[in-house]
N, C-alpha and C positions, 0 to 999 in steps of 0.2 A: 631309156631307163633312168630311174632316179639317181642323181649323183651322190646321194647320201648326205644331204645337208641336215643340220640340226632343225632348221625351221624353213618352211616353204613360203609363208606369207606373214607380213605384219599388216594388221587391219585396224582401221579406226571407224567406229560406228557412233552415231549420235543424231543430233538435231540438224536437219537440213533447213536453213533459214529461208531458202528460196521457196520451198513448198509450204513452209509454215506448220501450223498445228493441224495434223490430220488424225482423226480418231483411229485407234487400232482395233479393227474388226475382230482380230484373232482373240482379243481379250473379252469379247462379248459386249453387250450394251451396258454402259455404265454411266449414263447421263444423270442418274439420280445422285451420283457421287458429286462432291464438290470438285471443281476443275483441277485442283491440286492433287486430288486422289484418283483422277482418271489416267488412262494410259493413252499415249499418242505414238504414232508410227515413228520408228527409228529407221535410219538409212545407213548404208555403207558409204561413208564419206570419202574414204581413200583406202587404197591397198597397194602394197609394194611386195614384189613386183606386180606388174599388171596381170601376168599369167605365166605359168610354168607348164611345160608339156606333160610331165609325168603326174601332175595333180591339178587338173582344170579347176578354176575357181567357181564355186557355186554361190553366187551372190545372195540368192534368196535364202538358202539354208544357213549360210554364215550369218547373214543379217538377223535372221529370226533366232538363232541359237546364241548369238552374242548377247542379245538383249531380249530374252524370251517374254518379258513383261512389257516390252516397248519402252518408250521414254517416260521417265518419272520427273516431276517437278517438285521442288522444295523451296522453302524460304530459310532465312538465317535462323529461324526458331527451331528448325528440324535438325535431327542428327544426319550427318552426311559422310559417314565413314565409308571408305572404299570396300567393295565386295568382290570376292574372287570366285569363279566357278569354271568348271570344265565341261566339255561335251565331245561327242563322237559323231562323225558323219559316216554312215555305212552306205556304200554304193550297191548297185544291183548285182555286181559281180562278187560281192562279199568283202571287197577291199575297204579299209578304214583309213580315215584321217582324223587327227585329234585337234581340238581347239581349246585354248586357255584364255580366259577373259578376265580383265580387271575393270570393274565399273566404278566410276567415281563421279563427283558432281563438280561442275564448273559454273561460274557466274554467267548469266545470260546478258550479253552486251547488245543484242538487237532490240532496238526500241519497238519495232513492229511486233516482235514476239511478246514483249512485256505488255504492250497495248492489247494484243489479242487475248492474253490471259486475263487482263483486267475486264475486257468486254465479256468474256465467258462468265466471269463472276457476277457482273451486272445482270446478265441474262439468267443465270442460275438463281440469283436472289429474287429477281422478279417472278420467276416461276414458283419459287418457294412461297412467296407472299400470296400468290393466287391460290395455291393449294392449301395454305394454312390460314387464310383469312377467316375470322370467326363470322358466323351468320348475322350477328347483331353488333351494333357499334356502341353498346352501352359501356358504362364505366368499368364494369367487372371484366368485360372482354379486354378493354384497354389495359387494365392493370395486370391481367394475366399474360398478355403478349408483350406489354411494355413498349408498344409501338405508337402510342397516341401522343400527339402534340410535340413530336420530336424529342421526347424525354428519354428514348432508348439509346443505347449505344448504336453506332452506325451498323448498317447491314454487313459491311465487310468485317467489322470487328466481331459481330455476332457469330460469324462462321469461322472466326479465328483464321482468316484466309489470307488473301493477297491484296495489298493496297499499293499501287504503283508509286505513290508518293512517300510511302513509309517503309516498304519491304524491299529486300534484295532477292531476286529470283534466281534459282539455280536449276540446272537441268543435268540429267545423267548423260554420261559419255563413256565409251568403252574402247579400250585398246586390247588387241587380241593377237595371239600367235597361233598359226596353223602349222602343225608339225606332223611328220610321218610316224613318230613314236611318242608314247605317253610319258614324257619326262615332266611330271606335274610340278615337282618342287623347284626344279631349275627354271621352268617357264614362269612360275609365280614370282621367283626372285627377280628375273629379268624385267617383268612388267612392273613390279613394285619399285624397282630402282629407276625405271624410266619415268614412272609417275612422280617419284620423289624429285627427280631432276626437273620436271616441268613445274612443280609447285614450290620448289625451293627458291628463296630469294637470291641465292648464289648460283651462278651458272655452273653447269657440270664442267669437268676438266677439258672435255672435247666437245665439239658440236654434237647435238643430239642425233643428227642423221648418221654420224659415223658409227655410233653404237648399233643403230638399226641395220646399217649396211653390214656390220661385222656379224651380227647374229644371223642374217639371211644368207651371206655369201662366203664368210670366212670360217665359221664354226662348223665342223663336220659332225656327223653322227659318230659316236664312239663305236669301235669294233666290239663284237660280242665278247663278253668277259672282261672288258676294259673300262676304265674310268676316264672321264674327260673333265678338264678344268679350263675355264675360259674367263675372260675379264668382263664384268658387268660395269655399270656406270660408277658404282661406289665400292665394289669389292669383287672378289673371285666367286665364280659359280661352278659347282661341281655336280656331275651326274654320272651314274654308273649303269652300264648295260649288262644284264646277266648273260652268262655263256649258254651255249646250246644245251648243256646237260643240267642247267639249273631251272628253277621255276620261272615262268614268263614274267616280264616286267610288270610290276604293280607298285606304282610310286605314290600310293595314297595311304594316309595314316589310318590303320585299322582301329586305333584308339577312338577315333571320331565315331565309328559305327557303334561302339559300345556306349559312348556318351549320348548319342542320339536315340538309340533304341533300347538300351538297358541290357543287362546280361541275360535275363530270362528270354527276352524276345530274340536275341542273337542265337541262343541255344535252340530255340524253337525253329527259327529260320534254317539253321544248320541241319536240324533233324528233317525238316521238310525237303531240303535240297537232297539229302541222302536218300530219302524215300521217293524222290522224283515227283513231289507234289508241284503243282503250279503255284508260283509266288508272284504276288503283285505288290509293289511298293508304291504308295500314293503320297505325294508330298507337294507342298506349295513351292 
């Protein structure tokens, strides 16, 4: 039986430099996109612990749900703000486990990956030229395409893309907590503080591993109807578990639903739910 830990796993997903850049088939064919706009396969790079008896680790499900759009690449010209999301894994017996992911961007230090991205751009530019070469080579065509006699900007600049000699390449990476209960706010704070510790020029007060060990082995689930306060990297983290005679745990801000959908749509959805209509939410 489960020992009642706050979190079962800490997971890291991202780019596997050994396998390199593999297209992500789940995202569909996207070769017409520039390489920086394509999606590539992400992998589960590490997990701690390796396995727990009461919650077997589903590598495929966790890897896909941590980074549902696969790996994303950016340069220093793009916005690289961290993004947080949550997910649920429901098993055949109806049991659930919850995941909370913080996706951020880190600099690609592998020369092989940078060279592979540059090669993809050269291939993409060559294909673009073949598809968009004008039928005649008269001066009007030259002036319209700007590609005659080397007067145009370089092909890489034309696509505002990636030049290995000029740009810094960044790739998405994800840290994730797998938990038995949906303490969204607490998990978000844990992950944000861990990310801050990694990116801060000053090292955290304790080794990073000690904070991960603490959240996995030393922080218990709060009993029903009680609150729990534990230490994060930079400050305390609090979560509260409802008692058995209260509404079930729902640790998500309802305000965001109104901001995203608007009051009229929320009222219409609520009406549909009361009338037992089928409801489909479609989102990117």
